C-alpha positions as CSV (number, residue, x, y, z in Angstrom):
1,M,11.0,-19.8,-23.7
2,S,13.3,-22.7,-24.3
3,N,12.5,-26.2,-23.4
4,I,16.0,-26.7,-21.7
5,P,16.7,-25.1,-19.0
6,N,19.9,-22.9,-17.7
7,E,21.9,-23.2,-14.8
8,L,19.2,-21.2,-12.6
9,I,16.8,-24.5,-12.4
10,G,19.5,-25.7,-9.6
11,E,18.4,-22.4,-7.5
12,S,15.6,-22.0,-4.6
13,S,14.9,-18.4,-5.5
14,L,11.4,-17.9,-7.2
15,Y,12.8,-14.9,-9.1
16,L,15.9,-17.0,-10.4
17,L,13.9,-19.8,-10.9
18,Q,11.1,-17.5,-12.9
19,H,14.5,-17.4,-15.4
20,A,15.3,-20.6,-15.9
21,Y,14.1,-21.7,-18.8
22,N,15.0,-18.4,-20.7
23,P,17.2,-18.8,-23.8
24,V,19.6,-17.0,-21.9
25,A,22.3,-18.9,-20.5
26,W,21.8,-17.1,-16.9
27,K,24.0,-18.2,-14.2
28,P,23.9,-17.7,-10.4
29,W,26.6,-15.7,-9.0
30,K,29.1,-18.0,-7.7
31,K,33.2,-17.7,-8.1
32,E,33.3,-20.3,-11.0
33,N,30.7,-18.5,-13.0
34,L,32.9,-15.1,-12.2
35,D,36.1,-17.3,-12.8
36,E,34.8,-18.5,-16.4
37,A,34.4,-14.6,-17.3
38,I,38.1,-14.1,-16.8
39,A,39.1,-17.3,-18.3
40,Q,37.3,-16.5,-21.6
41,D,38.0,-12.6,-21.5
42,K,34.1,-12.0,-21.3
43,L,32.3,-9.2,-20.5
44,I,29.5,-9.8,-17.5
45,I,26.0,-9.0,-17.8
46,I,24.7,-8.7,-14.0
47,S,20.9,-8.6,-13.8
48,I,19.4,-7.9,-10.6
49,G,15.8,-8.0,-9.6
50,Y,13.0,-9.6,-7.7
51,A,9.7,-12.0,-7.8
52,A,7.3,-9.0,-7.4
53,C,8.8,-6.7,-9.7
54,H,6.5,-5.7,-12.5
55,W,9.3,-4.2,-14.8
56,C,11.5,-7.0,-14.4
57,H,8.8,-9.3,-15.5
58,V,8.1,-7.0,-18.6
59,M,11.7,-7.1,-19.7
60,E,11.9,-10.4,-19.5
61,K,9.3,-10.9,-22.0
62,E,10.5,-8.6,-24.2
63,S,14.0,-9.5,-24.3
64,F,15.1,-12.6,-22.4
65,E,12.5,-15.0,-23.7
66,N,13.6,-13.4,-27.2
67,G,16.0,-16.0,-29.2
68,E,17.9,-13.2,-31.2
69,V,18.6,-11.2,-28.0
70,A,19.9,-14.5,-26.2
71,E,22.2,-15.4,-29.0
72,L,23.7,-11.9,-28.4
73,M,24.1,-12.5,-24.8
74,N,25.0,-15.8,-25.0
75,T,27.9,-15.2,-27.3
76,W,29.7,-12.3,-26.1
77,F,28.7,-12.5,-22.5
78,I,28.8,-14.4,-19.0
79,N,25.1,-13.5,-17.9
80,I,24.4,-13.4,-13.9
81,K,20.9,-13.4,-12.5
82,I,20.9,-11.8,-8.9
83,D,17.9,-12.0,-6.6
84,R,18.7,-8.9,-4.8
85,E,16.4,-10.1,-1.4
86,E,18.9,-12.6,-1.2
87,R,22.1,-10.6,-2.1
88,P,21.3,-6.9,-1.2
89,D,25.4,-6.6,-0.4
90,I,25.6,-7.4,-4.1
91,D,22.9,-5.0,-5.1
92,H,23.8,-2.1,-2.9
93,I,27.5,-1.7,-4.7
94,Y,25.9,-2.2,-8.3
95,M,23.2,0.2,-7.6
96,N,25.4,2.9,-5.9
97,A,27.2,2.7,-9.8
98,C,24.1,3.1,-11.7
99,H,23.5,6.0,-9.4
100,L,27.0,7.4,-10.5
101,I,26.6,7.0,-14.2
102,N,23.0,7.9,-14.2
103,G,21.8,10.0,-11.4
104,S,18.9,7.5,-10.6
105,G,18.1,3.9,-10.0
106,G,15.6,1.1,-9.6
107,W,14.9,-2.3,-10.6
108,P,15.3,-4.3,-12.7
109,L,19.0,-3.2,-12.6
110,H,21.6,-4.4,-15.4
111,I,25.1,-3.9,-15.3
112,I,28.3,-4.3,-17.7
113,A,31.0,-5.3,-16.0
114,L,34.5,-6.5,-16.6
115,P,35.5,-9.7,-16.2
116,D,36.6,-9.1,-12.7
117,G,33.3,-7.7,-12.1
118,R,34.1,-3.7,-11.8
119,P,31.4,-1.9,-13.6
120,V,31.6,0.0,-16.9
121,Y,27.9,0.8,-17.5
122,A,24.5,0.5,-15.1
123,G,21.0,1.0,-16.0
124,T,17.5,-0.4,-15.1
125,Y,14.7,-1.0,-17.8
126,F,15.6,-1.3,-21.4
127,P,13.0,-1.9,-24.5
128,R,14.6,-4.7,-26.4
129,E,16.0,-2.4,-29.3
130,K,17.8,-0.4,-26.6
131,W,19.3,-3.4,-25.2
132,M,20.5,-5.3,-28.1
133,Q,21.9,-2.0,-29.5
134,L,23.6,-1.5,-25.8
135,L,25.0,-4.8,-26.0
136,R,26.4,-4.7,-29.5
137,Y,28.1,-1.6,-28.6
138,F,29.9,-2.8,-25.4
139,Q,31.2,-5.9,-27.0
140,Q,32.5,-3.9,-30.0
141,I,34.5,-1.6,-27.6
142,W,35.9,-4.7,-25.7
143,R,37.4,-6.0,-28.6
144,E,38.6,-2.8,-30.5
145,D,39.5,-0.7,-27.4
146,K,39.6,-2.5,-24.0
147,N,41.8,0.2,-21.9
148,K,39.0,2.9,-22.6
149,M,36.4,0.3,-20.8
150,I,39.1,-0.7,-18.2
151,A,39.8,3.1,-17.2
152,Q,36.2,3.8,-17.5
153,A,35.8,0.6,-14.6
154,T,38.7,2.0,-13.0
155,R,37.5,5.5,-12.4
156,I,34.0,4.2,-11.4
157,T,35.1,1.7,-8.3
158,E,37.4,4.2,-7.5
159,R,34.5,6.2,-6.6
160,L,32.3,3.9,-5.0
161,H,35.2,3.5,-2.4
162,L,35.0,7.2,-2.2
163,M,31.0,6.7,-1.5
164,E,31.9,4.3,1.5
165,A,34.7,6.5,3.2
166,I,33.5,7.4,6.6
167,P,35.8,10.0,8.4
168,I,37.0,8.9,11.6
169,L,35.6,10.4,14.9
170,T,38.8,11.7,16.3
171,E,37.3,13.4,19.3
172,P,33.8,12.6,21.3
173,Y,30.9,14.9,20.3
174,I,27.8,15.5,22.5
175,F,24.6,16.3,20.7
176,S,22.1,18.8,21.7
177,F,18.0,18.5,21.4
178,E,18.5,22.0,19.8
179,E,20.3,20.6,16.9
180,L,17.8,18.0,16.5
181,W,14.8,20.4,16.6
182,N,16.4,22.6,14.1
183,A,17.1,19.8,11.9
184,H,13.5,18.6,12.1
185,L,12.4,22.2,10.8
186,H,14.3,21.7,8.0
187,S,13.1,18.5,7.1
188,Q,9.4,19.9,7.4
189,Q,10.3,21.8,4.2
190,N,9.5,18.3,2.3
191,W,6.4,17.7,4.0
192,D,3.1,17.3,1.4
193,H,0.4,19.4,3.8
194,L,-2.3,18.3,1.4
195,H,-1.9,14.7,1.3
196,G,0.8,14.0,3.6
197,G,4.3,12.6,3.3
198,R,6.7,13.5,1.1
199,Q,6.1,16.0,-1.5
200,G,6.0,14.8,-5.2
201,A,5.3,11.4,-6.7
202,P,5.9,8.5,-6.6
203,K,5.2,8.4,-2.7
204,F,6.7,5.6,-0.5
205,I,5.2,5.4,3.2
206,M,8.6,5.7,5.1
207,P,6.9,4.2,8.3
208,G,10.3,4.7,10.3
209,Y,10.3,8.7,9.5
210,F,6.6,8.5,10.7
211,M,7.7,6.7,13.8
212,Y,10.4,8.9,14.6
213,L,7.8,11.9,14.5
214,I,5.8,9.9,16.9
215,D,8.8,9.9,19.4
216,L,9.4,13.6,18.9
217,Y,6.1,14.5,19.5
218,H,5.9,12.1,22.8
219,H,8.7,14.6,23.9
220,T,7.4,17.9,22.6
221,H,3.6,17.7,22.1
222,E,4.1,19.7,19.3
223,E,0.7,20.5,17.4
224,K,2.2,20.6,14.1
225,I,3.5,17.5,14.3
226,K,0.7,15.7,15.5
227,S,-1.6,17.4,12.7
228,Y,0.9,16.2,9.7
229,L,1.4,13.0,11.5
230,L,-2.7,12.3,11.6
231,L,-3.3,14.1,8.0
232,S,-0.6,11.2,6.6
233,L,-1.8,8.3,8.7
234,D,-5.5,8.9,7.7
235,S,-4.6,9.5,3.7
236,I,-2.5,6.3,3.8
237,G,-5.1,4.4,5.4
238,T,-8.0,5.6,3.6
239,Q,-6.6,5.4,-0.2
240,G,-5.6,2.9,-2.9
241,I,-2.0,1.7,-1.6
242,Y,-3.9,0.2,1.2
243,D,-6.0,-2.9,0.2
244,Q,-9.2,-1.6,1.6
245,I,-10.8,-5.1,1.3
246,G,-8.1,-7.4,1.9
247,G,-5.7,-5.4,4.1
248,G,-1.9,-5.0,3.2
249,F,0.0,-2.2,2.1
250,A,1.2,-2.1,-1.3
251,R,5.1,-0.8,-2.0
252,Y,4.4,2.6,-3.4
253,A,1.9,4.9,-4.7
254,T,2.4,6.3,-8.1
255,D,0.7,9.4,-7.6
256,E,0.5,12.3,-4.8
257,S,-2.6,11.4,-3.2
258,W,-1.9,7.7,-2.3
259,L,-4.6,6.8,-4.5
260,I,-2.8,4.4,-7.6
261,P,-0.5,2.0,-6.1
262,H,2.1,-0.1,-7.4
263,F,0.8,-2.8,-6.6
264,E,3.3,-5.8,-5.2
265,K,2.7,-6.1,-1.2
266,M,6.4,-6.4,0.4
267,L,6.9,-8.2,3.6
268,Y,9.1,-5.3,4.9
269,D,6.5,-2.5,4.4
270,N,4.1,-4.2,5.9
271,A,6.0,-5.7,9.1
272,Q,6.8,-1.9,9.9
273,I,3.3,-0.5,9.2
274,V,1.9,-2.6,11.4
275,S,4.4,-1.6,14.0
276,L,3.4,2.2,12.8
277,Y,-0.2,2.2,13.2
278,S,0.4,0.3,16.6
279,R,2.4,3.3,17.9
280,A,0.1,5.7,16.7
281,A,-2.8,3.9,18.0
282,R,-1.2,4.0,21.8
283,M,0.0,7.5,20.9
284,F,-3.4,8.8,19.8
285,P,-6.1,6.1,21.1
286,D,-9.2,8.2,20.0
287,K,-8.4,7.3,16.5
288,K,-9.6,3.8,16.4
289,R,-9.3,3.2,12.9
290,Y,-5.7,2.8,13.5
291,R,-6.2,-0.3,15.5
292,R,-8.4,-1.5,12.8
293,L,-5.8,-1.0,10.3
294,V,-3.4,-3.2,13.0
295,T,-6.0,-6.3,13.0
296,Q,-6.6,-5.9,9.4
297,S,-3.1,-5.9,8.4
298,M,-2.4,-8.4,10.6
299,E,-4.6,-10.7,9.4
300,F,-3.9,-10.2,5.8
301,L,0.0,-10.8,7.1
302,H,-1.2,-14.1,8.6
303,Q,-3.4,-15.5,5.8
304,K,-1.2,-14.6,2.7
305,L,2.4,-13.7,3.9
306,S,3.0,-16.6,6.4
307,N,2.5,-20.5,7.2
308,K,1.5,-22.0,10.3
309,E,4.8,-22.3,11.5
310,G,5.7,-18.7,12.1
311,I,7.8,-18.0,8.5
312,Y,7.1,-15.0,7.1
313,Y,7.4,-15.0,2.9
314,S,8.7,-12.1,1.1
315,S,6.5,-10.6,-0.9
316,L,3.0,-10.9,-3.2
317,D,3.7,-9.7,-7.0
318,A,2.2,-6.5,-8.3
319,D,1.1,-8.7,-11.4
320,S,-1.5,-11.4,-12.1
321,E,-2.2,-13.1,-15.4
322,G,0.5,-10.6,-16.9
323,I,-1.4,-7.8,-15.7
324,E,-0.4,-5.4,-13.2
325,G,-3.2,-4.7,-10.4
326,K,-5.6,-7.1,-12.4
327,Y,-6.3,-8.9,-8.9
328,Y,-7.4,-5.3,-7.4
329,L,-9.2,-3.5,-9.6
330,W,-13.3,-3.4,-10.3
331,S,-15.4,-2.2,-12.8
332,Y,-18.6,0.0,-12.0
333,D,-21.1,-2.5,-13.0
334,E,-18.8,-5.3,-11.3
335,L,-19.3,-3.5,-7.9
336,K,-23.3,-2.4,-8.8
337,T,-24.1,-6.3,-9.3
338,L,-22.3,-7.4,-6.6
339,L,-23.4,-5.3,-4.0
340,K,-27.2,-5.0,-4.9
341,D,-29.1,-3.0,-2.6
342,D,-26.2,-1.8,-0.9
343,F,-24.4,-0.5,-3.6
344,D,-25.6,3.4,-2.8
345,F,-24.3,2.9,0.8
346,F,-21.4,1.5,-0.4
347,S,-20.6,4.6,-2.7
348,H,-21.3,6.6,0.3
349,H,-18.3,5.6,1.8
350,Y,-16.2,5.0,-1.2
351,E,-15.2,7.0,-4.4
352,I,-17.0,5.2,-6.8
353,D,-17.6,6.5,-10.5
354,V,-18.7,5.0,-13.4
355,Q,-15.8,6.4,-15.5
356,G,-13.3,4.6,-12.7
357,N,-10.5,6.4,-11.1
358,W,-7.5,4.8,-13.0
359,E,-7.7,3.7,-17.1
360,G,-11.3,3.1,-16.8
361,H,-10.9,0.9,-13.4
362,I,-11.8,1.5,-9.8
363,I,-9.3,1.5,-7.1
364,L,-11.4,1.2,-3.9
365,A,-10.8,4.4,-1.8
366,R,-12.5,5.4,1.6
367,R,-14.0,8.7,2.0
368,E,-13.3,10.0,5.4
369,N,-17.2,9.5,6.7
370,Q,-17.9,8.7,10.5
371,L,-19.4,5.3,10.6
372,S,-22.0,4.2,13.3
373,D,-21.8,0.5,14.8
374,A,-24.8,-0.5,12.4
375,D,-23.0,1.2,9.4
376,D,-19.6,-0.6,10.1
377,T,-21.2,-3.9,10.2
378,R,-23.3,-3.2,7.1
379,L,-19.6,-2.2,5.3
380,A,-18.1,-5.1,6.7
381,G,-20.6,-7.3,4.9
382,C,-19.6,-5.8,1.4
383,H,-16.4,-6.0,1.8
384,K,-16.8,-10.0,2.6
385,R,-19.0,-10.0,-0.4
386,L,-16.5,-8.4,-2.4
387,L,-13.5,-10.3,-1.1
388,D,-15.1,-13.4,-1.5
389,E,-15.6,-12.4,-5.4
390,R,-11.9,-11.5,-6.0
391,E,-10.6,-14.7,-4.1
392,K,-12.1,-16.3,-7.5
393,R,-9.6,-14.7,-9.5
394,V,-6.0,-15.5,-10.4
395,A,-3.8,-14.5,-7.2
396,P,-0.3,-12.7,-7.5
397,A,2.1,-15.0,-7.2
398,L,3.8,-15.4,-3.7
399,D,8.0,-15.5,-3.5
400,D,7.8,-18.0,-0.4
401,K,11.4,-17.0,0.5
402,A,11.6,-16.0,4.1
403,I,14.2,-13.4,4.8
404,T,15.5,-13.5,8.4
405,A,15.9,-9.5,8.5
406,W,12.3,-9.1,7.5
407,N,11.0,-11.8,9.9
408,G,12.7,-10.1,12.7
409,L,10.6,-6.8,11.7
410,M,7.6,-9.3,11.9
411,I,8.4,-10.2,15.5
412,S,8.8,-6.4,16.4
413,A,5.5,-6.1,14.6
414,C,3.5,-8.8,16.1
415,C,5.0,-7.2,19.8
416,E,3.4,-3.9,18.7
417,A,0.2,-5.4,17.4
418,F,0.1,-7.1,21.1
419,M,0.7,-4.0,22.9
420,V,-2.1,-2.0,21.2
421,T,-5.0,-4.8,21.4
422,E,-3.6,-7.2,24.3
423,D,-4.2,-9.9,22.1
424,P,-2.3,-12.9,23.4
425,A,-2.3,-14.5,19.6
426,Y,0.0,-11.8,18.4
427,L,2.4,-12.6,21.3
428,Q,2.3,-16.2,20.6
429,E,3.2,-15.3,16.9
430,A,6.1,-13.1,17.6
431,G,7.3,-16.5,19.9
432,R,6.7,-18.5,16.8
433,T,8.8,-16.4,14.3
434,A,11.4,-15.9,16.8
435,T,11.6,-19.7,17.6
436,F,12.0,-20.7,13.6
437,I,14.9,-18.3,13.5
438,A,16.4,-19.4,16.7
439,N,15.8,-23.1,15.9
440,I,16.8,-22.8,11.6
441,M,18.7,-19.9,10.6
442,L,20.5,-19.3,14.1
443,E,23.9,-21.1,14.6
444,E,25.2,-21.8,18.5
445,D,28.3,-19.4,17.9
446,G,25.4,-16.4,17.1
447,K,25.8,-16.7,13.4
448,L,23.0,-15.8,11.4
449,H,21.8,-17.1,7.9
450,R,19.8,-14.8,5.4
451,N,17.5,-16.9,3.6
452,F,15.1,-19.9,3.6
453,Y,13.1,-21.9,1.5
454,P,10.2,-24.1,3.2
455,K,9.8,-26.0,0.1
456,N,13.3,-27.8,0.4
457,N,14.3,-27.0,3.8
458,T,17.4,-24.9,2.7
459,A,19.1,-21.7,4.3
460,T,22.1,-20.7,1.5
461,I,23.3,-17.5,2.2
462,S,25.1,-16.0,5.2
463,G,23.2,-13.2,7.0
464,F,23.9,-9.3,6.6
465,L,24.3,-7.0,9.1
466,D,20.4,-6.2,8.9
467,D,19.8,-9.9,9.4
468,Y,21.2,-9.5,12.6
469,A,19.7,-5.8,13.7
470,F,16.6,-6.7,13.0
471,T,16.3,-9.8,14.7
472,I,18.1,-8.6,17.7
473,K,15.5,-6.2,17.9
474,G,13.1,-8.4,17.6
475,F,14.3,-10.6,20.2
476,L,14.6,-7.4,22.7
477,D,10.7,-6.5,22.1
478,L,9.6,-10.1,22.5
479,Y,12.0,-10.0,26.0
480,S,10.0,-7.1,27.1
481,L,6.6,-8.6,26.7
482,S,7.3,-12.1,27.6
483,F,10.5,-12.1,30.2
484,D,11.7,-15.0,28.8
485,E,15.4,-14.3,29.2
486,K,16.5,-16.9,26.4
487,W,15.7,-14.1,23.9
488,L,17.7,-11.7,26.0
489,V,20.4,-14.3,26.1
490,L,20.1,-15.1,22.0
491,A,20.1,-11.3,21.4
492,T,23.2,-10.9,23.5
493,C,24.8,-14.1,21.6
494,M,24.1,-12.5,17.9
495,S,25.1,-9.0,19.0
496,E,28.8,-10.0,19.9
497,Y,29.1,-12.2,16.8
498,A,28.0,-9.1,14.8
499,L,30.7,-7.3,16.6
500,S,33.5,-9.6,15.8
501,A,32.4,-10.3,12.3
502,F,31.1,-6.7,11.0
503,Y,32.8,-3.9,13.0
504,D,34.8,-1.6,11.1
505,P,37.7,-0.3,13.4
506,S,38.9,2.2,11.3
507,S,35.4,4.2,11.2
508,G,33.8,2.6,14.1
509,M,30.7,1.7,12.4
510,M,29.9,-2.0,11.0
511,H,30.1,-3.0,7.5
512,Y,26.7,-4.6,5.7
513,K,28.7,-7.7,4.7
514,S,30.7,-10.1,7.2
515,H,34.4,-9.4,6.5
516,L,34.4,-13.5,7.0
517,D,32.5,-13.9,3.5
518,E,33.9,-13.4,0.2
519,K,35.3,-10.1,-0.8
520,L,33.0,-8.0,-3.0
521,I,34.6,-4.9,-5.2
522,A,33.8,-2.7,-2.5
523,D,32.7,-2.7,1.3
524,K,29.3,-1.5,2.0
525,I,28.7,0.7,5.5
526,E,24.9,1.2,5.3
527,Y,24.2,4.1,7.6
528,Q,21.4,6.1,5.3
529,D,17.8,5.5,6.0
530,N,15.5,4.6,3.1
531,V,11.7,2.6,3.3
532,I,14.1,0.1,5.4
533,P,15.8,1.5,8.1
534,S,19.7,1.8,7.8
535,S,21.2,-2.1,9.2
536,C,23.9,0.2,11.2
537,G,21.1,2.7,12.7
538,V,19.0,-0.5,14.1
539,M,22.3,-2.2,15.4
540,A,23.3,1.5,17.0
541,E,19.6,1.5,18.7
542,C,20.5,-2.2,20.0
543,F,23.9,-1.6,21.3
544,F,22.2,1.1,23.2
545,L,19.5,-1.1,24.2
546,L,21.6,-4.0,25.2
547,G,23.8,-1.8,27.0
548,H,20.6,-0.7,29.5
549,H,19.7,-4.3,30.0
550,L,23.2,-5.7,30.3
551,E,24.5,-2.6,32.3
552,R,27.2,-2.5,29.7
553,R,28.4,1.2,29.6
554,E,30.6,0.6,26.7
555,L,27.6,-1.0,24.3
556,V,25.7,2.4,25.3
557,D,28.9,4.5,24.4
558,L,29.4,2.7,21.2
559,A,26.0,3.2,19.6
560,G,26.6,7.3,20.5
561,R,29.8,7.3,18.9
562,M,28.6,5.8,15.7
563,A,25.8,8.5,15.4
564,A,28.4,11.1,16.2
565,T,30.4,9.8,13.5
566,I,27.8,10.9,10.9
567,R,26.7,13.8,12.8
568,K,26.7,16.0,9.7
569,E,24.7,13.7,7.8
570,I,22.1,13.4,10.2
571,V,21.6,17.3,11.0
572,S,21.6,18.2,7.4
573,N,19.2,16.2,6.6
574,S,17.4,14.0,9.5
575,S,14.1,12.9,7.0
576,W,16.7,10.4,5.7
577,Y,18.5,9.6,9.0
578,Y,15.3,8.9,11.2
579,Q,16.4,5.8,12.8
580,W,19.6,8.0,14.0
581,T,17.3,10.7,15.4
582,S,15.1,8.6,17.3
583,L,18.4,6.9,18.8
584,L,19.5,10.4,19.6
585,L,16.5,11.0,21.1
586,K,16.8,8.2,23.7
587,I,20.3,9.1,24.2
588,I,19.6,12.9,24.5
589,K,16.4,13.0,26.6
590,P,15.7,11.3,29.7
591,F,15.9,7.4,29.5
592,F,14.3,5.3,32.0
593,E,15.5,1.8,33.2
594,V,12.2,0.0,34.2
595,V,12.3,-3.3,36.0
596,V,8.8,-5.3,37.0
597,A,9.8,-8.0,39.6
598,G,6.8,-10.5,41.3
599,P,4.1,-13.1,40.7
600,E,2.1,-10.5,38.6
601,A,4.9,-8.9,36.8
602,L,3.5,-9.7,33.2
603,A,-0.2,-8.5,34.0
604,L,1.7,-5.1,35.3
605,S,4.3,-4.9,32.4
606,H,1.5,-5.2,30.1
607,S,-0.7,-2.4,31.6
608,I,2.8,0.1,31.6
609,H,2.9,-0.9,27.9
610,R,-0.3,0.2,27.0
611,A,0.5,4.3,26.8
612,Y,3.8,4.6,24.1
613,R,6.7,5.3,25.5
614,P,10.1,5.6,23.4
615,D,12.0,6.7,26.5
616,M,12.4,3.6,28.6
617,I,13.4,-0.2,28.4
618,L,11.2,-2.6,30.4
619,A,12.7,-6.0,31.8
620,G,10.8,-8.5,34.4
621,S,10.5,-11.6,36.0
622,K,7.7,-13.5,37.8
623,N,11.0,-15.0,40.2
624,E,14.5,-14.5,41.0
625,S,16.7,-13.9,38.2
626,L,20.5,-13.1,37.8
627,T,20.2,-10.9,34.8
628,P,21.9,-7.2,35.7
629,L,18.9,-5.2,36.0
630,L,16.8,-7.8,38.2
631,R,19.3,-8.9,40.5
632,N,18.5,-8.6,43.8
633,R,15.1,-7.1,43.1
634,Y,12.6,-10.1,43.6
635,K,10.7,-10.4,46.8
636,D,8.4,-13.2,47.5
637,K,4.7,-12.8,47.3
638,E,5.0,-9.2,46.2
639,T,5.1,-7.4,43.0
640,L,7.5,-3.9,42.8
641,I,7.7,-1.9,40.0
642,Y,11.5,-0.5,39.8
643,V,12.5,3.0,37.9
644,C,15.9,4.1,37.5
645,I,17.3,7.1,35.6
646,N,20.8,8.3,35.2
647,Q,22.4,5.6,37.3
648,T,20.1,6.8,39.9
649,C,16.9,4.5,41.1
650,L,13.6,5.5,42.6
651,E,11.6,4.3,45.6
652,P,9.7,1.0,44.2
653,V,6.1,1.3,43.8
654,K,3.1,-1.7,43.7
655,T,1.0,0.0,41.1
656,V,1.0,1.3,37.4
657,E,-0.5,4.8,38.6
658,D,1.9,5.5,41.0
659,F,4.7,4.4,38.4
660,R,3.3,6.9,36.1
661,K,3.5,9.3,38.9
662,I,7.1,8.9,39.4
663,V,8.0,9.0,35.7
664,S,6.2,11.8,35.4
665,L,7.8,13.8,38.7
666,S,11.3,12.5,37.7
667,L,11.0,14.3,34.5
668,S,10.7,17.5,36.0
669,S,12.9,16.9,39.2
670,S,16.6,17.0,39.8
671,Y,17.2,13.7,38.0
672,V,17.1,15.0,34.7
């Protein structure tokens, strides 16, 4: 390590600050630093990672803290460090380049680029000697045969542009349920019928895909879907990928059985997983453990990844004291000493072996045993003893960066948790987080900021499409539970800004990066779903929902056109386009507009939400309202439930029981 900081010392990102005392002369991504590369005719090293990344830390220690490596990098290159969570727009482009060059990607991500930023070579983790060998090779080629490198960069950049090209939709396309069902049957080929999730390892939870399957089950009641869902959710909730005593899910498992996690905990995973188990608990109310997983996960998020203002932080590191997973691991003797007379009881419910289950250590994983209330209480006492002991250890580092998109996911998670528990604290938490975004991250014209650092109250980066999409969705969820119309108004304002700043008229889709901000070497349209759903897919759903709330048919039609534009991708590989298939179920199947108006509107609406229904929006008010769906529907001293479908409204009813009856009847009537 150097005693003299490099230019990263002026940044707020924890990941960048972790490299501020490297002897490598790191610089942040700024125009003047890119201009310097052109002025000095130097190649650029672009190094991308994030604070919770284990192999990022490994490469830093092996290479970037090494004086010989630093001398080589500083002499021949301009060295740029990027926090991928702050600048996913840059990360997207260079990760695509890495996939083009190597057929795979990951983090840390390292790019060798021309002075103008066009990539020549890309890779992930490099051992020190391999890294030095690579740098010597490219600086030599740059001195001796620049044209070769320029030609390579030109070819890669042209392919990057082709990757982002989307054919223009020339005529309307109407999806059929049969088409979606056949795509679903094809996706089943990747199901792991022993452990759940997708076949193979590593294993990512993919909460959005499971939520789509819950939606599909709602419409079909297909037993195979239910069995696969329960297998997957039971396995994920009992194995080591879930922190059995402290709550929260790790980013992924390195094995097929979900036992061995990569120990970092990310907000975006945990927010989505809360939503997933909340929906599953409402769809399958006999699975009481799902509800418990929701409350435990919310407690983890509240205790470890948030502050009292409702701001949620990005992640917890995989490492502590420089060792991956050290904070979470146990020895056999340690458990026996701590649990004493409860050890045998605990071993009956957990897979405890004297040899350990990972590198001589024990990762706690539950057995599928039934628990009486007394046993449940006793087991909770064991958990507390272990947790109290674990709290004495050196904890993984917290990245206190607040990402707007992920806080938007948390608003939705809090709303989902409220719907399954009816605990008002969750709804209050959703309101606090939404208020933070509205007051700090949102400008009057609807523009959002991406990042916020509570330690210095700074927000430095313009929002990307996922910031808008996930926040709008969170605000719509909050409006449907609180009936506070300001959330609907703000969601509308942000959607109008997004249309003006992100819409691509040539494809009918939405760019990931605003055209009002700096240009990069390629434009990104993010429409394929991954662990996080695509920003285009969520934005399309928001247009659909807003179109119904505001009675603006053009927004509903826009959502349908966006899906039709990528029809071939959706039907050929639906498990990677789950956000779109979920939207298409709303478009293809009957979709209800439900309005509750009157003094008891909130209480009735919360009762309606107890059963999971992906086929409706719910609006309401305790008073007179001019919101399109509520106009002329308020009657003094009377609470009524209105149901409309296919531009046809049914006779209003007064009870939730009658609401369920008319919905059931309408699904089998001429209205559909």
